[in-house]
PDB file of N, H, CA, C and O in Angstrom:
ATOM      1  N   MET A   1      -1.907 -27.994  16.669  1.00  0.00           N
ATOM      2  CA  MET A   1      -3.128 -27.648  15.671  1.00  0.00           C
ATOM      3  C   MET A   1      -3.893 -28.682  15.655  1.00  0.00           C
ATOM      4  O   MET A   1      -3.397 -29.809  15.657  1.00  0.00           O
ATOM      5  N   ALA A   2      -5.445 -28.453  15.633  1.00  0.00           N
ATOM      6  H   ALA A   2      -5.848 -27.538  15.631  1.00  0.00           H
ATOM      7  CA  ALA A   2      -6.144 -29.288  15.605  1.00  0.00           C
ATOM      8  C   ALA A   2      -6.457 -30.062  14.684  1.00  0.00           C
ATOM      9  O   ALA A   2      -6.140 -29.758  13.535  1.00  0.00           O
ATOM     10  N   PRO A   3      -7.181 -31.299  14.958  1.00  0.00           N
ATOM     11  CA  PRO A   3      -7.733 -31.848  13.457  1.00  0.00           C
ATOM     12  C   PRO A   3      -7.800 -31.253  12.291  1.00  0.00           C
ATOM     13  O   PRO A   3      -8.289 -30.157  12.564  1.00  0.00           O
ATOM     14  N   GLY A   4      -7.553 -31.305  10.798  1.00  0.00           N
ATOM     15  H   GLY A   4      -7.155 -32.195  10.576  1.00  0.00           H
ATOM     16  CA  GLY A   4      -8.751 -30.581  10.130  1.00  0.00           C
ATOM     17  C   GLY A   4      -8.523 -28.941   9.654  1.00  0.00           C
ATOM     18  O   GLY A   4      -9.175 -28.226   8.893  1.00  0.00           O
ATOM     19  N   ARG A   5      -7.323 -28.700  10.441  1.00  0.00           N
ATOM     20  H   ARG A   5      -6.793 -29.281  11.058  1.00  0.00           H
ATOM     21  CA  ARG A   5      -7.479 -27.202  10.565  1.00  0.00           C
ATOM     22  C   ARG A   5      -5.190 -26.900   9.868  1.00  0.00           C
ATOM     23  O   ARG A   5      -4.112 -27.478  10.005  1.00  0.00           O
ATOM     24  N   TYR A   6      -5.652 -25.875   9.307  1.00  0.00           N
ATOM     25  H   TYR A   6      -6.528 -25.405   9.196  1.00  0.00           H
ATOM     26  CA  TYR A   6      -4.084 -25.540   8.570  1.00  0.00           C
ATOM     27  C   TYR A   6      -3.483 -24.081   9.165  1.00  0.00           C
ATOM     28  O   TYR A   6      -4.035 -22.996   9.347  1.00  0.00           O
ATOM     29  N   ARG A   7      -2.226 -24.505   9.365  1.00  0.00           N
ATOM     30  H   ARG A   7      -1.778 -25.386   9.217  1.00  0.00           H
ATOM     31  CA  ARG A   7      -1.734 -22.582   8.897  1.00  0.00           C
ATOM     32  C   ARG A   7      -0.993 -22.360   8.246  1.00  0.00           C
ATOM     33  O   ARG A   7       0.053 -22.980   8.052  1.00  0.00           O
ATOM     34  N   ARG A   8      -1.567 -20.930   7.504  1.00  0.00           N
ATOM     35  H   ARG A   8      -2.417 -20.427   7.662  1.00  0.00           H
ATOM     36  CA  ARG A   8      -0.782 -20.434   6.156  1.00  0.00           C
ATOM     37  C   ARG A   8       0.308 -20.374   6.208  1.00  0.00           C
ATOM     38  O   ARG A   8       0.511 -20.856   7.322  1.00  0.00           O
ATOM     39  N   SER A   9       2.145 -19.889   5.432  1.00  0.00           N
ATOM     40  H   SER A   9       1.980 -19.498   4.527  1.00  0.00           H
ATOM     41  CA  SER A   9       2.679 -19.437   5.971  1.00  0.00           C
ATOM     42  C   SER A   9       2.933 -18.407   4.213  1.00  0.00           C
ATOM     43  O   SER A   9       2.454 -18.401   3.079  1.00  0.00           O
ATOM     44  N   GLY A  10       3.981 -17.682   5.009  1.00  0.00           N
ATOM     45  H   GLY A  10       4.371 -17.687   5.930  1.00  0.00           H
ATOM     46  CA  GLY A  10       4.699 -16.641   4.027  1.00  0.00           C
ATOM     47  C   GLY A  10       4.801 -15.578   3.784  1.00  0.00           C
ATOM     48  O   GLY A  10       5.517 -15.499   4.783  1.00  0.00           O
ATOM     49  N   THR A  11       4.792 -14.481   3.371  1.00  0.00           N
ATOM     50  H   THR A  11       4.210 -14.545   2.561  1.00  0.00           H
ATOM     51  CA  THR A  11       5.682 -13.571   3.463  1.00  0.00           C
ATOM     52  C   THR A  11       4.702 -11.995   3.211  1.00  0.00           C
ATOM     53  O   THR A  11       4.199 -11.824   2.101  1.00  0.00           O
ATOM     54  N   VAL A  12       4.512 -10.983   4.253  1.00  0.00           N
ATOM     55  H   VAL A  12       4.920 -11.121   5.155  1.00  0.00           H
ATOM     56  CA  VAL A  12       3.873  -9.979   3.579  1.00  0.00           C
ATOM     57  C   VAL A  12       4.214  -8.884   4.153  1.00  0.00           C
ATOM     58  O   VAL A  12       4.683  -8.956   5.289  1.00  0.00           O
ATOM     59  N   LEU A  13       4.041  -7.433   3.425  1.00  0.00           N
ATOM     60  H   LEU A  13       3.660  -7.374   2.503  1.00  0.00           H
ATOM     61  CA  LEU A  13       5.070  -5.819   4.088  1.00  0.00           C
ATOM     62  C   LEU A  13       3.275  -5.978   4.808  1.00  0.00           C
ATOM     63  O   LEU A  13       2.179  -6.282   4.338  1.00  0.00           O
ATOM     64  N   ALA A  14       3.714  -5.643   5.939  1.00  0.00           N
ATOM     65  H   ALA A  14       4.604  -5.396   6.322  1.00  0.00           H
ATOM     66  CA  ALA A  14       2.944  -4.673   6.833  1.00  0.00           C
ATOM     67  C   ALA A  14       3.140  -2.547   7.501  1.00  0.00           C
ATOM     68  O   ALA A  14       4.016  -1.880   8.051  1.00  0.00           O
ATOM     69  N   ARG A  15       2.129  -2.376   7.124  1.00  0.00           N
ATOM     70  H   ARG A  15       1.417  -2.918   6.677  1.00  0.00           H
ATOM     71  CA  ARG A  15       2.248  -1.199   7.846  1.00  0.00           C
ATOM     72  C   ARG A  15       0.974  -0.803   8.495  1.00  0.00           C
ATOM     73  O   ARG A  15      -0.168  -0.976   8.067  1.00  0.00           O
ATOM     74  N   ARG A  16       1.274  -0.368   9.354  1.00  0.00           N
ATOM     75  H   ARG A  16       2.201  -0.228   9.702  1.00  0.00           H
ATOM     76  CA  ARG A  16       0.327   0.756  10.285  1.00  0.00           C
ATOM     77  C   ARG A  16      -0.562   1.380   9.721  1.00  0.00           C
ATOM     78  O   ARG A  16      -0.056   1.871   8.712  1.00  0.00           O
ATOM     79  N   ALA A  17      -1.559   1.632   9.790  1.00  0.00           N
ATOM     80  H   ALA A  17      -1.969   1.233  10.609  1.00  0.00           H
ATOM     81  CA  ALA A  17      -2.583   3.039   9.428  1.00  0.00           C
ATOM     82  C   ALA A  17      -2.533   4.044  10.466  1.00  0.00           C
ATOM     83  O   ALA A  17      -2.696   3.701  11.637  1.00  0.00           O
ATOM     84  N   THR A  18      -2.340   5.155  10.179  1.00  0.00           N
ATOM     85  H   THR A  18      -2.208   5.433   9.227  1.00  0.00           H
ATOM     86  CA  THR A  18      -2.230   6.290  10.761  1.00  0.00           C
ATOM     87  C   THR A  18      -3.623   7.042  11.673  1.00  0.00           C
ATOM     88  O   THR A  18      -3.903   7.609  12.730  1.00  0.00           O
ATOM     89  N   SER A  19      -4.349   6.433  10.042  1.00  0.00           N
ATOM     90  H   SER A  19      -4.122   5.973   9.184  1.00  0.00           H
ATOM     91  CA  SER A  19      -5.696   7.175   9.705  1.00  0.00           C
ATOM     92  C   SER A  19      -6.807   6.493   9.666  1.00  0.00           C
ATOM     93  O   SER A  19      -6.382   5.343   9.552  1.00  0.00           O
ATOM     94  N   ARG A  20      -8.051   6.423   9.687  1.00  0.00           N
ATOM     95  H   ARG A  20      -8.397   7.357   9.779  1.00  0.00           H
ATOM     96  CA  ARG A  20      -9.260   5.935   8.308  1.00  0.00           C
ATOM     97  C   ARG A  20      -8.650   5.927   7.131  1.00  0.00           C
ATOM     98  O   ARG A  20      -7.763   6.723   6.822  1.00  0.00           O
ATOM     99  N   GLU A  21      -9.064   5.081   6.451  1.00  0.00           N
ATOM    100  H   GLU A  21      -9.785   4.435   6.703  1.00  0.00           H
ATOM    101  CA  GLU A  21      -8.140   5.167   4.977  1.00  0.00           C
ATOM    102  C   GLU A  21      -9.085   4.129   4.223  1.00  0.00           C
ATOM    103  O   GLU A  21      -9.716   3.479   5.056  1.00  0.00           O
ATOM    104  N   GLU A  22      -9.288   3.882   3.331  1.00  0.00           N
ATOM    105  H   GLU A  22      -8.775   4.410   2.654  1.00  0.00           H
ATOM    106  CA  GLU A  22     -10.216   2.985   2.671  1.00  0.00           C
ATOM    107  C   GLU A  22      -9.736   1.673   1.238  1.00  0.00           C
ATOM    108  O   GLU A  22      -9.800   1.897   0.029  1.00  0.00           O
ATOM    109  N   ILE A  23      -9.481   0.937   1.618  1.00  0.00           N
ATOM    110  H   ILE A  23      -9.429   0.755   2.599  1.00  0.00           H
ATOM    111  CA  ILE A  23      -8.500  -0.308   0.367  1.00  0.00           C
ATOM    112  C   ILE A  23      -8.962  -0.694   0.076  1.00  0.00           C
ATOM    113  O   ILE A  23     -10.097  -0.894   0.507  1.00  0.00           O
ATOM    114  N   GLN A  24      -8.443  -1.168  -0.989  1.00  0.00           N
ATOM    115  H   GLN A  24      -7.521  -1.005  -1.340  1.00  0.00           H
ATOM    116  CA  GLN A  24      -8.689  -1.824  -2.197  1.00  0.00           C
ATOM    117  C   GLN A  24      -8.808  -3.002  -2.311  1.00  0.00           C
ATOM    118  O   GLN A  24      -8.408  -3.354  -3.421  1.00  0.00           O
ATOM    119  N   THR A  25      -9.381  -4.308  -1.348  1.00  0.00           N
ATOM    120  H   THR A  25      -9.706  -4.022  -0.446  1.00  0.00           H
ATOM    121  CA  THR A  25      -9.230  -5.850  -1.762  1.00  0.00           C
ATOM    122  C   THR A  25      -9.618  -6.333  -3.034  1.00  0.00           C
ATOM    123  O   THR A  25     -10.097  -5.755  -4.010  1.00  0.00           O
ATOM    124  N   LEU A  26      -9.305  -7.543  -2.817  1.00  0.00           N
ATOM    125  H   LEU A  26      -8.915  -8.012  -2.025  1.00  0.00           H
ATOM    126  CA  LEU A  26     -10.105  -8.172  -3.733  1.00  0.00           C
ATOM    127  C   LEU A  26     -11.404  -8.173  -3.869  1.00  0.00           C
ATOM    128  O   LEU A  26     -12.075  -8.228  -4.900  1.00  0.00           O
ATOM    129  N   GLU A  27     -11.828  -8.087  -2.415  1.00  0.00           N
ATOM    130  H   GLU A  27     -11.284  -8.042  -1.578  1.00  0.00           H
ATOM    131  CA  GLU A  27     -13.263  -8.568  -2.778  1.00  0.00           C
ATOM    132  C   GLU A  27     -14.034  -7.136  -2.812  1.00  0.00           C
ATOM    133  O   GLU A  27     -15.192  -7.114  -3.230  1.00  0.00           O
ATOM    134  N   GLY A  28     -13.495  -6.121  -2.439  1.00  0.00           N
ATOM    135  H   GLY A  28     -12.554  -6.140  -2.100  1.00  0.00           H
ATOM    136  CA  GLY A  28     -13.631  -4.457  -2.844  1.00  0.00           C
ATOM    137  C   GLY A  28     -12.971  -3.881  -1.589  1.00  0.00           C
ATOM    138  O   GLY A  28     -11.943  -4.191  -0.987  1.00  0.00           O
ATOM    139  N   ALA A  29     -13.999  -2.840  -1.373  1.00  0.00           N
ATOM    140  H   ALA A  29     -14.834  -2.587  -1.863  1.00  0.00           H
ATOM    141  CA  ALA A  29     -13.757  -1.290  -0.447  1.00  0.00           C
ATOM    142  C   ALA A  29     -13.562  -2.107   0.777  1.00  0.00           C
ATOM    143  O   ALA A  29     -14.046  -3.239   0.780  1.00  0.00           O
ATOM    144  N   VAL A  30     -12.957  -1.707   1.749  1.00  0.00           N
ATOM    145  H   VAL A  30     -12.564  -0.788   1.746  1.00  0.00           H
ATOM    146  CA  VAL A  30     -13.068  -1.984   3.232  1.00  0.00           C
ATOM    147  C   VAL A  30     -12.131  -1.079   3.953  1.00  0.00           C
ATOM    148  O   VAL A  30     -10.975  -0.921   3.561  1.00  0.00           O
ATOM    149  N   VAL A  31     -12.559  -0.554   4.879  1.00  0.00           N
ATOM    150  H   VAL A  31     -13.498  -0.682   5.198  1.00  0.00           H
ATOM    151  CA  VAL A  31     -12.094   0.721   5.395  1.00  0.00           C
ATOM    152  C   VAL A  31     -11.550   0.213   6.906  1.00  0.00           C
ATOM    153  O   VAL A  31     -12.163  -0.436   7.754  1.00  0.00           O
ATOM    154  N   ALA A  32     -10.093   0.776   6.937  1.00  0.00           N
ATOM    155  H   ALA A  32      -9.595   1.303   6.248  1.00  0.00           H
ATOM    156  CA  ALA A  32      -9.198   0.293   8.083  1.00  0.00           C
ATOM    157  C   ALA A  32      -9.193   1.650   8.802  1.00  0.00           C
ATOM    158  O   ALA A  32      -9.373   2.698   8.182  1.00  0.00           O
ATOM    159  N   THR A  33      -8.944   1.594  10.372  1.00  0.00           N
ATOM    160  H   THR A  33      -8.798   0.743  10.876  1.00  0.00           H
ATOM    161  CA  THR A  33      -9.616   2.313  11.449  1.00  0.00           C
ATOM    162  C   THR A  33      -7.678   2.877  11.593  1.00  0.00           C
ATOM    163  O   THR A  33      -7.065   2.487  10.600  1.00  0.00           O
ATOM    164  N   ALA A  34      -7.005   3.458  12.348  1.00  0.00           N
ATOM    165  H   ALA A  34      -7.504   3.775  13.155  1.00  0.00           H
ATOM    166  CA  ALA A  34      -6.148   4.394  13.436  1.00  0.00           C
ATOM    167  C   ALA A  34      -5.919   3.302  13.742  1.00  0.00           C
ATOM    168  O   ALA A  34      -6.993   2.719  13.892  1.00  0.00           O
ATOM    169  N   GLY A  35      -4.650   2.318  14.029  1.00  0.00           N
ATOM    170  H   GLY A  35      -3.778   2.791  13.907  1.00  0.00           H
ATOM    171  CA  GLY A  35      -3.803   1.211  14.443  1.00  0.00           C
ATOM    172  C   GLY A  35      -4.472   0.071  13.641  1.00  0.00           C
ATOM    173  O   GLY A  35      -4.424  -0.927  14.361  1.00  0.00           O
ATOM    174  N   ASP A  36      -4.984  -0.175  12.644  1.00  0.00           N
ATOM    175  H   ASP A  36      -5.023   0.635  12.060  1.00  0.00           H
ATOM    176  CA  ASP A  36      -5.118  -1.138  11.663  1.00  0.00           C
ATOM    177  C   ASP A  36      -3.745  -1.303  11.188  1.00  0.00           C
ATOM    178  O   ASP A  36      -2.998  -0.364  10.914  1.00  0.00           O
ATOM    179  N   TRP A  37      -3.353  -2.958  11.078  1.00  0.00           N
ATOM    180  H   TRP A  37      -3.960  -3.721  11.301  1.00  0.00           H
ATOM    181  CA  TRP A  37      -2.143  -3.144   9.576  1.00  0.00           C
ATOM    182  C   TRP A  37      -2.609  -3.061   8.878  1.00  0.00           C
ATOM    183  O   TRP A  37      -3.836  -3.116   8.961  1.00  0.00           O
ATOM    184  N   ILE A  38      -1.699  -2.783   7.157  1.00  0.00           N
ATOM    185  H   ILE A  38      -0.703  -2.738   7.089  1.00  0.00           H
ATOM    186  CA  ILE A  38      -2.441  -3.239   6.186  1.00  0.00           C
ATOM    187  C   ILE A  38      -1.561  -3.407   5.649  1.00  0.00           C
ATOM    188  O   ILE A  38      -0.525  -2.748   5.555  1.00  0.00           O
ATOM    189  N   LEU A  39      -2.108  -5.001   4.912  1.00  0.00           N
ATOM    190  H   LEU A  39      -2.950  -5.535   4.989  1.00  0.00           H
ATOM    191  CA  LEU A  39      -0.914  -6.046   4.560  1.00  0.00           C
ATOM    192  C   LEU A  39      -0.864  -6.191   2.924  1.00  0.00           C
ATOM    193  O   LEU A  39      -1.742  -6.069   2.070  1.00  0.00           O
ATOM    194  N   ARG A  40       0.001  -6.384   2.879  1.00  0.00           N
ATOM    195  H   ARG A  40       0.714  -6.484   3.573  1.00  0.00           H
ATOM    196  CA  ARG A  40       0.649  -6.129   1.617  1.00  0.00           C
ATOM    197  C   ARG A  40       1.061  -7.488   1.156  1.00  0.00           C
ATOM    198  O   ARG A  40       1.930  -7.955   1.893  1.00  0.00           O
ATOM    199  N   GLY A  41       0.657  -8.398   0.012  1.00  0.00           N
ATOM    200  H   GLY A  41      -0.049  -8.019  -0.586  1.00  0.00           H
ATOM    201  CA  GLY A  41       1.130  -9.864  -0.133  1.00  0.00           C
ATOM    202  C   GLY A  41       1.698  -9.686  -1.586  1.00  0.00           C
ATOM    203  O   GLY A  41       1.582  -8.698  -2.311  1.00  0.00           O
ATOM    204  N   GLN A  42       2.461 -11.096  -1.890  1.00  0.00           N
ATOM    205  H   GLN A  42       2.556 -11.899  -1.301  1.00  0.00           H
ATOM    206  CA  GLN A  42       2.809 -11.107  -2.978  1.00  0.00           C
ATOM    207  C   GLN A  42       2.983 -11.099  -4.467  1.00  0.00           C
ATOM    208  O   GLN A  42       3.968 -11.402  -5.140  1.00  0.00           O
ATOM    209  N   HIS A  43       1.655 -10.632  -4.861  1.00  0.00           N
ATOM    210  H   HIS A  43       0.855 -10.385  -4.314  1.00  0.00           H
ATOM    211  CA  HIS A  43       0.656  -9.962  -5.589  1.00  0.00           C
ATOM    212  C   HIS A  43       0.683  -8.750  -5.838  1.00  0.00           C
ATOM    213  O   HIS A  43       0.399  -8.446  -6.996  1.00  0.00           O
ATOM    214  N   GLY A  44       1.006  -7.692  -4.920  1.00  0.00           N
ATOM    215  H   GLY A  44       1.236  -7.939  -3.979  1.00  0.00           H
ATOM    216  CA  GLY A  44       0.454  -6.817  -4.301  1.00  0.00           C
ATOM    217  C   GLY A  44      -1.180  -6.214  -4.186  1.00  0.00           C
ATOM    218  O   GLY A  44      -1.815  -5.267  -4.650  1.00  0.00           O
ATOM    219  N   GLU A  45      -1.428  -7.361  -3.284  1.00  0.00           N
ATOM    220  H   GLU A  45      -0.912  -8.131  -2.907  1.00  0.00           H
ATOM    221  CA  GLU A  45      -2.667  -7.001  -3.157  1.00  0.00           C
ATOM    222  C   GLU A  45      -2.913  -6.586  -1.949  1.00  0.00           C
ATOM    223  O   GLU A  45      -2.168  -7.205  -1.189  1.00  0.00           O
ATOM    224  N   GLU A  46      -3.600  -5.829  -1.361  1.00  0.00           N
ATOM    225  H   GLU A  46      -4.204  -5.326  -1.978  1.00  0.00           H
ATOM    226  CA  GLU A  46      -3.515  -5.341   0.022  1.00  0.00           C
ATOM    227  C   GLU A  46      -5.324  -6.067   0.824  1.00  0.00           C
ATOM    228  O   GLU A  46      -6.378  -6.387   0.276  1.00  0.00           O
ATOM    229  N   TRP A  47      -4.880  -6.057   2.290  1.00  0.00           N
ATOM    230  H   TRP A  47      -4.023  -5.797   2.736  1.00  0.00           H
ATOM    231  CA  TRP A  47      -5.861  -5.842   3.406  1.00  0.00           C
ATOM    232  C   TRP A  47      -5.674  -5.951   4.445  1.00  0.00           C
ATOM    233  O   TRP A  47      -4.944  -6.858   4.844  1.00  0.00           O
ATOM    234  N   PRO A  48      -6.293  -5.022   5.340  1.00  0.00           N
ATOM    235  CA  PRO A  48      -6.276  -4.927   7.156  1.00  0.00           C
ATOM    236  C   PRO A  48      -6.621  -5.645   7.569  1.00  0.00           C
ATOM    237  O   PRO A  48      -7.477  -6.387   7.086  1.00  0.00           O
ATOM    238  N   VAL A  49      -5.993  -5.772   8.901  1.00  0.00           N
ATOM    239  H   VAL A  49      -5.298  -5.170   9.293  1.00  0.00           H
ATOM    240  CA  VAL A  49      -6.032  -6.536   9.675  1.00  0.00           C
ATOM    241  C   VAL A  49      -6.510  -5.586  10.714  1.00  0.00           C
ATOM    242  O   VAL A  49      -6.129  -4.416  10.755  1.00  0.00           O
ATOM    243  N   SER A  50      -7.309  -6.087  11.510  1.00  0.00           N
ATOM    244  H   SER A  50      -7.618  -7.037  11.476  1.00  0.00           H
ATOM    245  CA  SER A  50      -7.181  -5.442  13.023  1.00  0.00           C
ATOM    246  C   SER A  50      -5.270  -5.138  14.337  1.00  0.00           C
ATOM    247  O   SER A  50      -4.181  -5.598  13.991  1.00  0.00           O
ATOM    248  N   ASP A  51      -5.404  -4.622  15.174  1.00  0.00           N
ATOM    249  H   ASP A  51      -6.288  -4.249  15.455  1.00  0.00           H
ATOM    250  CA  ASP A  51      -4.136  -4.861  15.925  1.00  0.00           C
ATOM    251  C   ASP A  51      -4.578  -5.935  16.720  1.00  0.00           C
ATOM    252  O   ASP A  51      -4.327  -7.053  16.272  1.00  0.00           O
ATOM    253  N   ALA A  52      -4.900  -5.897  17.296  1.00  0.00           N
ATOM    254  H   ALA A  52      -5.104  -4.988  17.660  1.00  0.00           H
ATOM    255  CA  ALA A  52      -5.059  -7.487  18.050  1.00  0.00           C
ATOM    256  C   ALA A  52      -5.343  -8.862  17.180  1.00  0.00           C
ATOM    257  O   ALA A  52      -5.210  -9.982  17.673  1.00  0.00           O
ATOM    258  N   ARG A  53      -5.702  -8.651  15.982  1.00  0.00           N
ATOM    259  H   ARG A  53      -5.810  -7.741  15.581  1.00  0.00           H
ATOM    260  CA  ARG A  53      -5.530 -10.185  15.379  1.00  0.00           C
ATOM    261  C   ARG A  53      -4.371 -10.532  14.802  1.00  0.00           C
ATOM    262  O   ARG A  53      -3.901 -11.653  15.000  1.00  0.00           O
ATOM    263  N   PHE A  54      -3.441  -9.159  13.613  1.00  0.00           N
ATOM    264  H   PHE A  54      -3.822  -8.248  13.453  1.00  0.00           H
ATOM    265  CA  PHE A  54      -2.455  -8.826  13.644  1.00  0.00           C
ATOM    266  C   PHE A  54      -1.358  -9.501  14.814  1.00  0.00           C
ATOM    267  O   PHE A  54      -0.680 -10.406  14.328  1.00  0.00           O
ATOM    268  N   ARG A  55      -1.146  -9.278  15.913  1.00  0.00           N
ATOM    269  H   ARG A  55      -1.698  -8.543  16.308  1.00  0.00           H
ATOM    270  CA  ARG A  55      -0.145  -9.559  17.058  1.00  0.00           C
ATOM    271  C   ARG A  55       0.190 -11.078  17.478  1.00  0.00           C
ATOM    272  O   ARG A  55       1.130 -11.782  17.844  1.00  0.00           O
ATOM    273  N   ASP A  56      -1.979 -11.156  17.022  1.00  0.00           N
ATOM    274  H   ASP A  56      -2.743 -10.583  16.724  1.00  0.00           H
ATOM    275  CA  ASP A  56      -1.722 -12.673  17.463  1.00  0.00           C
ATOM    276  C   ASP A  56      -1.327 -13.637  16.242  1.00  0.00           C
ATOM    277  O   ASP A  56      -0.806 -14.719  16.511  1.00  0.00           O
ATOM    278  N   SER A  57      -1.523 -13.334  15.128  1.00  0.00           N
ATOM    279  H   SER A  57      -1.946 -12.455  14.910  1.00  0.00           H
ATOM    280  CA  SER A  57      -2.254 -14.354  13.556  1.00  0.00           C
ATOM    281  C   SER A  57      -0.399 -14.362  13.077  1.00  0.00           C
ATOM    282  O   SER A  57       0.024 -15.404  12.575  1.00  0.00           O
ATOM    283  N   TYR A  58       0.423 -13.369  13.240  1.00  0.00           N
ATOM    284  H   TYR A  58       0.080 -12.523  13.648  1.00  0.00           H
ATOM    285  CA  TYR A  58       1.283 -12.743  12.387  1.00  0.00           C
ATOM    286  C   TYR A  58       2.866 -12.465  13.154  1.00  0.00           C
ATOM    287  O   TYR A  58       2.951 -11.668  14.089  1.00  0.00           O
ATOM    288  N   GLU A  59       4.244 -13.326  12.560  1.00  0.00           N
ATOM    289  H   GLU A  59       4.174 -13.973  11.800  1.00  0.00           H
ATOM    290  CA  GLU A  59       5.211 -12.808  13.394  1.00  0.00           C
ATOM    291  C   GLU A  59       6.382 -12.353  12.702  1.00  0.00           C
ATOM    292  O   GLU A  59       6.763 -12.430  11.534  1.00  0.00           O
ATOM    293  N   GLY A  60       6.794 -11.909  13.643  1.00  0.00           N
ATOM    294  H   GLY A  60       6.484 -11.846  14.592  1.00  0.00           H
ATOM    295  CA  GLY A  60       7.929 -10.879  12.253  1.00  0.00           C
ATOM    296  C   GLY A  60       8.729 -10.064  13.132  1.00  0.00           C
ATOM    297  O   GLY A  60       9.099 -10.452  14.240  1.00  0.00           O
ATOM    298  N   PRO A  61       9.087  -8.541  12.469  1.00  0.00           N
ATOM    299  CA  PRO A  61       9.608  -8.714  11.732  1.00  0.00           C
ATOM    300  C   PRO A  61      11.167  -9.534  11.565  1.00  0.00           C
ATOM    301  O   PRO A  61      12.122  -9.448  12.337  1.00  0.00           O
ATOM    302  N   LEU A  62      11.032 -10.562   9.950  1.00  0.00           N
ATOM    303  H   LEU A  62      10.256 -10.632   9.323  1.00  0.00           H
ATOM    304  CA  LEU A  62      11.959 -10.985   9.845  1.00  0.00           C
ATOM    305  C   LEU A  62      13.354  -9.824   9.602  1.00  0.00           C
ATOM    306  O   LEU A  62      13.351  -8.597   9.511  1.00  0.00           O
ATOM    307  N   ASP A  63      14.530 -10.870   9.549  1.00  0.00           N
ATOM    308  H   ASP A  63      14.532 -11.867   9.624  1.00  0.00           H
ATOM    309  CA  ASP A  63      15.883 -10.490  10.171  1.00  0.00           C
ATOM    310  C   ASP A  63      15.979 -10.405   8.614  1.00  0.00           C
ATOM    311  O   ASP A  63      15.561 -11.246   7.819  1.00  0.00           O
ATOM    312  N   GLU A  64      16.652  -9.152   8.312  1.00  0.00           N
ATOM    313  H   GLU A  64      16.992  -8.469   8.958  1.00  0.00           H
ATOM    314  CA  GLU A  64      16.773  -8.792   6.622  1.00  0.00           C
ATOM    315  C   GLU A  64      17.824  -9.872   5.811  1.00  0.00           C
ATOM    316  O   GLU A  64      17.792 -10.546   4.782  1.00  0.00           O
ATOM    317  N   ASP A  65      18.777  -9.605   6.930  1.00  0.00           N
ATOM    318  H   ASP A  65      18.803  -9.057   7.766  1.00  0.00           H
ATOM    319  CA  ASP A  65      20.312 -10.633   6.275  1.00  0.00           C
ATOM    320  C   ASP A  65      20.392 -12.227   6.284  1.00  0.00           C
ATOM    321  O   ASP A  65      21.280 -13.002   5.929  1.00  0.00           O
ATOM    322  N   ARG A  66      19.299 -12.391   6.751  1.00  0.00           N
ATOM    323  H   ARG A  66      18.577 -11.761   7.040  1.00  0.00           H
ATOM    324  CA  ARG A  66      18.728 -14.125   6.708  1.00  0.00           C
ATOM    325  C   ARG A  66      18.133 -14.575   5.207  1.00  0.00           C
ATOM    326  O   ARG A  66      17.588 -13.834   4.389  1.00  0.00           O
ATOM    327  N   ASP A  67      18.326 -15.608   5.122  1.00  0.00           N
ATOM    328  H   ASP A  67      18.769 -16.210   5.786  1.00  0.00           H
ATOM    329  CA  ASP A  67      17.976 -16.340   4.095  1.00  0.00           C
ATOM    330  C   ASP A  67      17.011 -17.621   3.831  1.00  0.00           C
ATOM    331  O   ASP A  67      16.900 -18.086   2.697  1.00  0.00           O
TER     332      ASP A  67
END
């Protein structure tokens, strides 16, 4: 990691968009297209992420049996 850069960690739920859909984010309505990922945070907030960015930025899925 370069100086002054930080990495966020946490858990999100993710599902794949199968068609165009409008997502209500904290900043307003955003359109997700088929193949994008719709993420849901700890407080129920949702946001779309492109497939390329999702695969580059997120790890998982977590093993449900792990603590």
